[in-house]
Biopython code that builds the backbone (N, CA, C, O; Angstrom):
import numpy as np
from Bio.PDB.StructureBuilder import StructureBuilder

atoms = [
    (1, "MET", "N", (-2.683, -21.216, 5.719)),
    (1, "MET", "CA", (-2.612, -19.817, 5.420)),
    (1, "MET", "C", (-1.500, -19.551, 4.403)),
    (1, "MET", "O", (-1.644, -18.693, 3.532)),
    (2, "GLU", "N", (-0.394, -20.287, 4.514)),
    (2, "GLU", "CA", (0.705, -20.107, 3.558)),
    (2, "GLU", "C", (0.240, -20.424, 2.138)),
    (2, "GLU", "O", (0.546, -19.690, 1.199)),
    (3, "TYR", "N", (-0.496, -21.517, 1.991)),
    (3, "TYR", "CA", (-1.006, -21.864, 0.666)),
    (3, "TYR", "C", (-1.908, -20.760, 0.138)),
    (3, "TYR", "O", (-1.808, -20.383, -1.030)),
    (4, "TYR", "N", (-2.779, -20.243, 0.980)),
    (4, "TYR", "CA", (-3.755, -19.239, 0.571)),
    (4, "TYR", "C", (-3.070, -17.972, 0.062)),
    (4, "TYR", "O", (-3.517, -17.390, -0.926)),
    (5, "ASN", "N", (-1.999, -17.539, 0.715)),
    (5, "ASN", "CA", (-1.340, -16.283, 0.349)),
    (5, "ASN", "C", (-0.189, -16.428, -0.639)),
    (5, "ASN", "O", (0.087, -15.502, -1.402)),
    (6, "GLN", "N", (0.485, -17.575, -0.638)),
    (6, "GLN", "CA", (1.717, -17.658, -1.412)),
    (6, "GLN", "C", (1.695, -18.657, -2.564)),
    (6, "GLN", "O", (2.575, -18.610, -3.423)),
    (7, "GLN", "N", (0.719, -19.554, -2.608)),
    (7, "GLN", "CA", (0.758, -20.571, -3.654)),
    (7, "GLN", "C", (-0.430, -20.513, -4.607)),
    (7, "GLN", "O", (-0.255, -20.709, -5.810)),
    (8, "ARG", "N", (-1.602, -20.255, -4.117)),
    (8, "ARG", "CA", (-2.766, -20.278, -5.002)),
    (8, "ARG", "C", (-2.835, -18.977, -5.800)),
    (8, "ARG", "O", (-2.468, -17.917, -5.294)),
    (9, "THR", "N", (-3.295, -19.056, -7.021)),
    (9, "THR", "CA", (-3.466, -17.844, -7.816)),
    (9, "THR", "C", (-4.785, -17.189, -7.447)),
    (9, "THR", "O", (-5.722, -17.856, -7.007)),
    (10, "HIS", "N", (-4.848, -15.914, -7.626)),
    (10, "HIS", "CA", (-6.023, -15.151, -7.242)),
    (10, "HIS", "C", (-6.713, -14.643, -8.493)),
    (10, "HIS", "O", (-6.044, -14.274, -9.458)),
    (11, "THR", "N", (-8.014, -14.618, -8.495)),
    (11, "THR", "CA", (-8.764, -14.170, -9.662)),
    (11, "THR", "C", (-9.322, -12.769, -9.461)),
    (11, "THR", "O", (-10.238, -12.362, -10.177)),
    (12, "GLY", "N", (-8.793, -12.037, -8.514)),
    (12, "GLY", "CA", (-9.279, -10.695, -8.236)),
    (12, "GLY", "C", (-9.028, -9.737, -9.380)),
    (12, "GLY", "O", (-8.303, -10.050, -10.324)),
    (13, "LYS", "N", (-9.631, -8.572, -9.287)),
    (13, "LYS", "CA", (-9.614, -7.602, -10.369)),
    (13, "LYS", "C", (-8.203, -7.186, -10.783)),
    (13, "LYS", "O", (-7.937, -7.063, -11.978)),
    (14, "TYR", "N", (-7.307, -6.971, -9.850)),
    (14, "TYR", "CA", (-5.973, -6.477, -10.177)),
    (14, "TYR", "C", (-4.860, -7.490, -9.915)),
    (14, "TYR", "O", (-3.685, -7.134, -9.992)),
    (15, "CYS", "N", (-5.193, -8.716, -9.613)),
    (15, "CYS", "CA", (-4.158, -9.728, -9.362)),
    (15, "CYS", "C", (-3.674, -10.373, -10.649)),
    (15, "CYS", "O", (-2.523, -10.802, -10.720)),
    (16, "PHE", "N", (-4.520, -10.452, -11.666)),
    (16, "PHE", "CA", (-4.147, -10.995, -12.967)),
    (16, "PHE", "C", (-3.524, -12.381, -12.859)),
    (16, "PHE", "O", (-2.558, -12.680, -13.561)),
    (17, "GLY", "N", (-4.060, -13.224, -11.992)),
    (17, "GLY", "CA", (-3.590, -14.596, -11.869)),
    (17, "GLY", "C", (-2.361, -14.772, -10.993)),
    (17, "GLY", "O", (-1.845, -15.883, -10.873)),
    (18, "LYS", "N", (-1.883, -13.699, -10.379)),
    (18, "LYS", "CA", (-0.739, -13.802, -9.471)),
    (18, "LYS", "C", (-1.247, -14.218, -8.098)),
    (18, "LYS", "O", (-2.441, -14.146, -7.811)),
    (19, "THR", "N", (-0.323, -14.650, -7.266)),
    (19, "THR", "CA", (-0.712, -14.961, -5.896)),
    (19, "THR", "C", (-0.903, -13.648, -5.137)),
    (19, "THR", "O", (-0.345, -12.623, -5.530)),
    (20, "PRO", "N", (-1.683, -13.667, -4.055)),
    (20, "PRO", "CA", (-1.845, -12.440, -3.265)),
    (20, "PRO", "C", (-0.509, -11.878, -2.771)),
    (20, "PRO", "O", (-0.337, -10.660, -2.724)),
    (21, "MET", "N", (0.431, -12.741, -2.404)),
    (21, "MET", "CA", (1.733, -12.262, -1.928)),
    (21, "MET", "C", (2.506, -11.581, -3.058)),
    (21, "MET", "O", (3.126, -10.541, -2.834)),
    (22, "ASP", "N", (2.479, -12.145, -4.264)),
    (22, "ASP", "CA", (3.146, -11.517, -5.405)),
    (22, "ASP", "C", (2.551, -10.142, -5.689)),
    (22, "ASP", "O", (3.279, -9.183, -5.945)),
    (23, "THR", "N", (1.236, -10.056, -5.643)),
    (23, "THR", "CA", (0.568, -8.781, -5.871)),
    (23, "THR", "C", (0.990, -7.767, -4.822)),
    (23, "THR", "O", (1.270, -6.614, -5.151)),
    (24, "PHE", "N", (1.037, -8.177, -3.587)),
    (24, "PHE", "CA", (1.458, -7.285, -2.496)),
    (24, "PHE", "C", (2.894, -6.816, -2.698)),
    (24, "PHE", "O", (3.178, -5.622, -2.603)),
    (25, "LEU", "N", (3.792, -7.742, -2.974)),
    (25, "LEU", "CA", (5.205, -7.387, -3.119)),
    (25, "LEU", "C", (5.443, -6.473, -4.323)),
    (25, "LEU", "O", (6.287, -5.578, -4.266)),
    (26, "GLN", "N", (4.707, -6.693, -5.400)),
    (26, "GLN", "CA", (4.891, -5.875, -6.588)),
    (26, "GLN", "C", (4.279, -4.492, -6.465)),
    (26, "GLN", "O", (4.644, -3.595, -7.225)),
    (27, "SER", "N", (3.365, -4.291, -5.538)),
    (27, "SER", "CA", (2.733, -2.981, -5.376)),
    (27, "SER", "C", (3.234, -2.236, -4.140)),
    (27, "SER", "O", (2.751, -1.145, -3.840)),
    (28, "LYS", "N", (4.178, -2.801, -3.435)),
    (28, "LYS", "CA", (4.695, -2.181, -2.217)),
    (28, "LYS", "C", (5.317, -0.808, -2.488)),
    (28, "LYS", "O", (5.245, 0.084, -1.642)),
    (29, "TYR", "N", (5.919, -0.640, -3.650)),
    (29, "TYR", "CA", (6.543, 0.644, -3.977)),
    (29, "TYR", "C", (5.506, 1.765, -4.042)),
    (29, "TYR", "O", (5.821, 2.918, -3.746)),
    (30, "LEU", "N", (4.273, 1.434, -4.428)),
    (30, "LEU", "CA", (3.223, 2.447, -4.486)),
    (30, "LEU", "C", (2.918, 3.006, -3.107)),
    (30, "LEU", "O", (2.695, 4.207, -2.952)),
    (31, "VAL", "N", (2.910, 2.150, -2.123)),
    (31, "VAL", "CA", (2.645, 2.587, -0.749)),
    (31, "VAL", "C", (3.752, 3.519, -0.276)),
    (31, "VAL", "O", (3.481, 4.541, 0.354)),
    (32, "LYS", "N", (4.995, 3.167, -0.578)),
    (32, "LYS", "CA", (6.115, 4.016, -0.180)),
    (32, "LYS", "C", (6.013, 5.389, -0.827)),
    (32, "LYS", "O", (6.250, 6.400, -0.165)),
    (33, "GLU", "N", (5.661, 5.442, -2.116)),
    (33, "GLU", "CA", (5.511, 6.721, -2.805)),
    (33, "GLU", "C", (4.410, 7.563, -2.168)),
    (33, "GLU", "O", (4.583, 8.761, -1.942)),
    (34, "LYS", "N", (3.290, 6.932, -1.884)),
    (34, "LYS", "CA", (2.159, 7.664, -1.299)),
    (34, "LYS", "C", (2.496, 8.157, 0.099)),
    (34, "LYS", "O", (2.110, 9.267, 0.466)),
    (35, "LEU", "N", (3.206, 7.357, 0.888)),
    (35, "LEU", "CA", (3.591, 7.783, 2.227)),
    (35, "LEU", "C", (4.549, 8.966, 2.176)),
    (35, "LEU", "O", (4.435, 9.897, 2.973)),
    (36, "ILE", "N", (5.483, 8.930, 1.249)),
    (36, "ILE", "CA", (6.422, 10.038, 1.102)),
    (36, "ILE", "C", (5.672, 11.307, 0.716)),
    (36, "ILE", "O", (5.944, 12.379, 1.256)),
    (37, "GLU", "N", (4.723, 11.190, -0.223)),
    (37, "GLU", "CA", (3.917, 12.347, -0.619)),
    (37, "GLU", "C", (3.114, 12.877, 0.565)),
    (37, "GLU", "O", (3.020, 14.089, 0.759)),
    (38, "LEU", "N", (2.545, 11.989, 1.344)),
    (38, "LEU", "CA", (1.734, 12.394, 2.492)),
    (38, "LEU", "C", (2.589, 13.083, 3.545)),
    (38, "LEU", "O", (2.181, 14.100, 4.106)),
    (39, "ILE", "N", (3.756, 12.548, 3.815)),
    (39, "ILE", "CA", (4.649, 13.150, 4.808)),
    (39, "ILE", "C", (5.101, 14.532, 4.340)),
    (39, "ILE", "O", (5.120, 15.477, 5.129)),
    (40, "ASP", "N", (5.465, 14.655, 3.064)),
    (40, "ASP", "CA", (5.882, 15.948, 2.517)),
    (40, "ASP", "C", (4.744, 16.956, 2.572)),
    (40, "ASP", "O", (4.959, 18.120, 2.910)),
    (41, "LYS", "N", (3.554, 16.522, 2.246)),
    (41, "LYS", "CA", (2.389, 17.405, 2.257)),
    (41, "LYS", "C", (2.105, 17.891, 3.677)),
    (41, "LYS", "O", (1.851, 19.077, 3.886)),
    (42, "ASP", "N", (2.147, 16.987, 4.648)),
    (42, "ASP", "CA", (1.873, 17.348, 6.035)),
    (42, "ASP", "C", (2.955, 18.258, 6.612)),
    (42, "ASP", "O", (2.649, 19.138, 7.416)),
    (43, "SER", "N", (4.193, 18.065, 6.224)),
    (43, "SER", "CA", (5.276, 18.871, 6.784)),
    (43, "SER", "C", (5.268, 20.291, 6.233)),
    (43, "SER", "O", (5.839, 21.191, 6.850)),
    (44, "ASN", "N", (4.630, 20.512, 5.080)),
    (44, "ASN", "CA", (4.574, 21.843, 4.485)),
    (44, "ASN", "C", (3.383, 22.658, 4.970)),
    (44, "ASN", "O", (3.339, 23.868, 4.750)),
    (45, "GLN", "N", (2.433, 22.032, 5.616)),
    (45, "GLN", "CA", (1.252, 22.736, 6.102)),
    (45, "GLN", "C", (1.489, 23.239, 7.510)),
    (45, "GLN", "O", (2.205, 22.625, 8.301)),
    (46, "THR", "N", (0.871, 24.375, 7.805)),
    (46, "THR", "CA", (0.939, 24.870, 9.181)),
    (46, "THR", "C", (-0.177, 24.240, 9.981)),
    (46, "THR", "O", (-1.233, 23.920, 9.435)),
    (47, "ASN", "N", (0.040, 24.062, 11.238)),
    (47, "ASN", "CA", (-0.948, 23.460, 12.102)),
    (47, "ASN", "C", (-1.918, 24.539, 12.577)),
    (47, "ASN", "O", (-1.561, 25.413, 13.368)),
    (48, "LEU", "N", (-3.148, 24.459, 12.079)),
    (48, "LEU", "CA", (-4.145, 25.478, 12.416)),
    (48, "LEU", "C", (-4.901, 25.149, 13.688)),
    (48, "LEU", "O", (-5.569, 26.020, 14.244)),
    (49, "PHE", "N", (-4.816, 23.936, 14.154)),
    (49, "PHE", "CA", (-5.522, 23.528, 15.360)),
    (49, "PHE", "C", (-4.595, 23.725, 16.561)),
    (49, "PHE", "O", (-3.495, 23.176, 16.622)),
    (50, "ILE", "N", (-5.071, 24.518, 17.502)),
    (50, "ILE", "CA", (-4.289, 24.765, 18.717)),
    (50, "ILE", "C", (-5.037, 24.143, 19.883)),
    (50, "ILE", "O", (-6.092, 24.651, 20.265)),
    (51, "PRO", "N", (-4.529, 23.060, 20.463)),
    (51, "PRO", "CA", (-5.219, 22.417, 21.579)),
    (51, "PRO", "C", (-5.202, 23.309, 22.827)),
    (51, "PRO", "O", (-4.224, 24.006, 23.097)),
    (52, "LEU", "N", (-6.286, 23.267, 23.564)),
    (52, "LEU", "CA", (-6.391, 24.090, 24.788)),
    (52, "LEU", "C", (-5.925, 23.356, 25.997)),
    (52, "LEU", "O", (-5.948, 23.903, 27.099)),
]
sb = StructureBuilder()
sb.init_structure("model")
sb.init_model(0)
sb.init_chain("A")
sb.init_seg("    ")
for serial, (resi, resn, name, xyz) in enumerate(atoms, 1):
    if name == "N":
        sb.init_residue(resn, " ", resi, " ")
    sb.init_atom(name, np.array(xyz, "f"), 0.0, 1.0, " ", f" {name:<3s}", serial, name[0])
structure = sb.get_structure()
């Protein structure tokens, strides 16, 4: 599994010959940005659903 994720290059659409782990590590900041946006968006909305 280590070889598969960290040593072999990937030919996928957005990997551009990088290993899957390199691709993951280089795109991790995008996930953080999206999570921050999602949290901010949710905190600004009022909760319209009132459980009974």
